[in-house]
N, C-alpha and C positions, 0 to 999 in steps of 0.2 A: 569486383571489389565493392565494398560498402561505400556509399556516397555520404560524405559528411554534410549534413544540412543543419547548420546552426545549433549544434549540441544535441540534435535529435537522437543520434546514435547512443550517446552517453545516457540520456534519459531512458531510452529503451532498454539498455543494459541494466540500469538501476531498477527499472520496473520488473524485469525478469528476475533479478537477484532478490528483490524484496518478496516477490511471489514464491520463489523457491524456498526462501527462509520460512515463510509462513506455512508452506506445504510441509516442510520438515517438522515444524512444531505440531502441525495437525496430525501427522503420522505418529509422532511420539505420543501425543495426547490420546489417539485412538487405541494404541496398543497398551499403554501404561494405565489408562483410565485416570490420569492425573490432570485434572481440569484447572490446575493452578497456572498453567501456561496459556490459558485462553486470552488474557489481556495482551500477551505478546503476539498471538495470532492476529488479533484485531488491529494491533498497532502496525504490524508489517503489511497487512492487507491495506490498511489506510495509507501507508507510504506508497504502495503500488498504485493506489487510486490517485494520490497526489501527482505521481509521475505521469499517469495517464492524463490528468487534468492539465498539466503543464504542456504536454505534447499537443493536446487539443487546442490550447490557447495559441501555441506557435503556428498551428494550421488555420488560424482565424475562425475557429469554431468556439465562440465566446460563451454561448449558453451551455453547451455540453461541458466545456472546460470549467466553467464556474460551478456547475452542479457537482462535478467530480471533486473539486476543491472543498465545497461545502460538506460533502460526504466524508472527505478526509478529516475535516475539522470535527465533525460529529464522532467519527471513530476514534480520533485522538482523545476527545472528551470522555468517551465511554471507557477506553482502555485506562486512562489515568484514574477515573472514578472507581473502576473495579479494582485497581491496584490499591487505592487508598482505603477501600472498604474491607479488604482482606487482611 
């Protein structure tokens, strides 16, 4: 059975979910050549990185977790900026 370690299972499930959503948008984008969904791809990949960062912080890997959260913030900025420009 899965061992519950301080919400780590939920964070892992969210990370996988956000990654699958981003992959679905990427597949749609690839076949339809509709690049209007690119901000959504960046946003959901950023959320997956946020979940990875939180897991790293829970495992006491502060530098890696901090860097992943900074990359999430950067991807959030990029996705919001690209939505506003279109």
